[in-house]
C-alpha positions in Angstrom: 38.2 -37.0 39.5 35.8 -34.2 38.5 38.3 -33.1 35.9 38.3 -36.6 34.4 34.5 -36.7 34.3 34.3 -33.3 32.6 36.8 -34.4 30.0 35.0 -37.6 29.4 31.6 -35.9 29.0 32.9 -33.4 26.6 34.7 -36.1 24.5 31.5 -38.2 24.2 29.4 -35.2 23.2 27.5 -35.1 26.5 28.1 -31.4 26.9 29.3 -28.6 24.5 32.9 -27.4 24.8 31.5 -23.9 25.1 27.8 -23.5 25.7 27.9 -19.8 25.0 29.7 -20.4 21.7 27.0 -22.9 20.7 24.1 -20.5 21.4 25.9 -17.6 19.8 26.6 -19.7 16.7 22.9 -20.5 16.4 21.9 -16.9 16.6 24.6 -15.9 14.2 23.5 -18.6 11.8 19.9 -17.3 11.9 21.1 -13.8 11.4 23.1 -14.9 8.4 19.9 -16.3 6.9 17.8 -13.3 7.7 20.2 -10.8 6.3 21.7 -12.8 3.5 21.9 -11.6 -0.1 18.9 -13.8 -1.2 16.8 -12.5 1.6 17.7 -8.9 0.8 16.7 -9.6 -2.8 13.4 -11.1 -1.6 12.6 -8.1 0.6 13.4 -5.7 -2.2 11.2 -7.7 -4.5 8.3 -7.2 -2.0 8.9 -3.5 -2.1 8.7 -3.3 -5.9 5.8 -5.8 -6.0 3.8 -3.8 -3.4 4.3 -0.5 -5.2 3.6 -2.0 -8.7 0.3 -3.6 -7.5 -0.8 -0.3 -6.0 0.1 1.8 -9.1 -1.4 -0.8 -11.4 -4.7 -0.9 -9.5 -4.9 2.9 -9.5 -4.3 3.2 -13.2 -6.7 0.4 -14.0 -9.5 1.9 -11.9 -8.9 5.4 -13.3 -8.5 4.6 -16.9 -10.6 1.5 -17.4 -13.1 0.7 -14.7 -14.4 4.2 -14.0 -14.8 5.4 -17.6 -16.2 2.0 -18.6 -18.8 1.9 -15.8 -20.2 5.4 -16.6 -20.3 4.4 -20.3 -21.8 0.9 -20.1 -24.1 0.9 -17.0 -27.6 2.2 -17.2 -27.3 5.1 -14.8 -24.7 7.2 -13.0 -25.9 5.8 -9.8 -25.0 2.3 -10.8 -21.7 3.4 -12.2 -20.9 5.4 -9.0 -21.7 2.3 -6.9 -19.4 0.2 -9.1 -16.5 2.7 -8.9 -17.0 3.2 -5.2 -16.7 -0.6 -4.7 -13.5 -0.7 -6.7 -12.2 2.4 -4.9 -12.7 0.8 -1.5 -10.7 -2.3 -2.5 -8.0 -0.2 -4.2 -7.6 1.7 -0.9 -7.4 -1.4 1.2 -4.8 -3.0 -1.2 -2.9 0.3 -1.3 -2.6 0.7 2.5 -1.7 -2.9 3.1 0.8 -2.8 0.3 2.3 0.4 1.6 2.8 -1.1 5.0 4.4 -4.2 3.5 6.7 -1.9 1.5 7.9 0.0 4.6 8.3 -3.2 6.7 10.2 -5.0 4.0 12.4 -1.9 3.6 13.1 -1.7 7.4 13.9 -5.5 7.5 16.2 -5.2 4.5 18.2 -2.1 5.7 17.9 -2.8 9.5 17.8 1.0 10.1 14.9 3.4 10.7 16.8 6.0 8.7 15.6 4.2 5.6 12.0 5.1 6.4 12.8 8.8 5.9 14.6 8.3 2.6 12.8 10.0 -0.4 11.4 6.7 -1.8 9.9 5.7 1.6 8.5 9.2 2.1 6.6 8.9 -1.2 5.0 5.7 0.1 4.1 7.4 3.4 2.5 10.2 1.4 0.5 7.7 -0.6 -0.8 6.0 2.5 -1.8 9.4 4.1 -3.6 10.6 0.9 -5.4 7.2 0.7 -6.5 7.3 4.3 -7.8 10.8 3.9 -9.7 9.8 0.8 -11.2 6.7 2.4 -12.1 8.0 5.8 -12.7 11.8 5.2 -14.0 12.1 1.7 -15.7 8.9 0.7 -18.1 8.7 3.7 -19.3 12.2 3.0 -20.0 11.4 -0.6 -21.8 8.3 0.4 -24.0 10.2 2.9 -24.8 12.8 0.2 -25.7 10.1 -2.2 -28.2 8.7 0.3 -29.7 12.1 1.0 -30.1 12.9 -2.7 -31.4 9.5 -3.7 -29.7 9.9 -7.0 -26.5 11.6 -8.3 -28.1 12.0 -11.7 -28.6 15.6 -12.7 -32.1 16.6 -13.9 -30.4 17.6 -17.2 -29.1 14.0 -17.8 -30.8 12.2 -20.6 -30.9 8.8 -18.8 -32.0 10.1 -15.4 -35.0 8.4 -13.7 -34.9 9.9 -10.2 -33.0 13.0 -11.0 -31.6 15.6 -8.6 -32.0 19.3 -9.5 -28.8 20.6 -11.1 -28.7 23.5 -8.7 -29.2 21.4 -5.6 -26.8 22.3 -2.8 -26.3 18.6 -2.1 -25.3 17.9 -5.7 -23.0 20.9 -5.8 -21.3 19.6 -2.6 -21.1 16.1 -4.0 -19.4 17.5 -7.1 -16.9 19.4 -4.9 -16.1 16.3 -2.9 -15.7 14.3 -6.2 -13.1 16.8 -7.4 -11.3 16.5 -4.1 -11.3 12.7 -4.4 -9.9 12.9 -7.9 -7.2 15.2 -6.7 -6.2 12.9 -3.9 -6.1 9.9 -6.2 -4.0 11.9 -8.7 -1.6 12.7 -5.8 -1.3 9.1 -4.9 -0.5 8.2 -8.5 2.1 10.9 -8.8 3.7 10.0 -5.5 3.8 6.4 -6.6 5.5 7.2 -9.8 8.0 9.3 -8.0 8.5 6.5 -5.4 9.1 3.9 -8.2 11.7 6.1 -9.8 13.5 6.7 -6.6 13.5 3.0 -5.7 15.0 2.1 -9.1 17.6 4.8 -8.5 18.4 3.3 -5.1 18.9 -0.1 -6.8 21.1 1.4 -9.4 23.3 3.1 -6.9 23.5 0.0 -4.8 24.7 -2.0 -7.8 27.7 0.2 -8.4 
């Protein structure tokens, strides 16, 4: 009797022939979507997009915004404030973009080993240099700027509230500025190396 009821229920779709098989099939189907070729292409696109935006913002700030600000604005103080504003946003975009790159890479490869590949290590280095610049160098420069009142040297032609050229604060500010430039240059070089290595990975994967 029970056997007849079981057969009837299965025939009319009241219960699956194999509940485990149904559940396993659903999971397998979801996995097929997550790790399909289109999804892998999408994740790789995120990697390239994130690094491209980061590199582009770095180049634009360094070659366009900073020189233009110091050339056009009335004082070095105004130009410095403008560059500092742009630098903060570039750092935020960079760190977020770097994390997206690493997460997309991990999701695409499904192995933590991909995070120690040369391309990924370049991105990690970029994040570390950016964090050091934002949280160790920039705050000190901002504090010195407040203490001095102006980053204009007394020898500058357009200075209004100038700081003595031999001021220890101005000397320290110049030192930190050089460190900041070195860090940003390191980020740019690591980014270019990372882009080359990512393209190389794509070329190898295509063969």
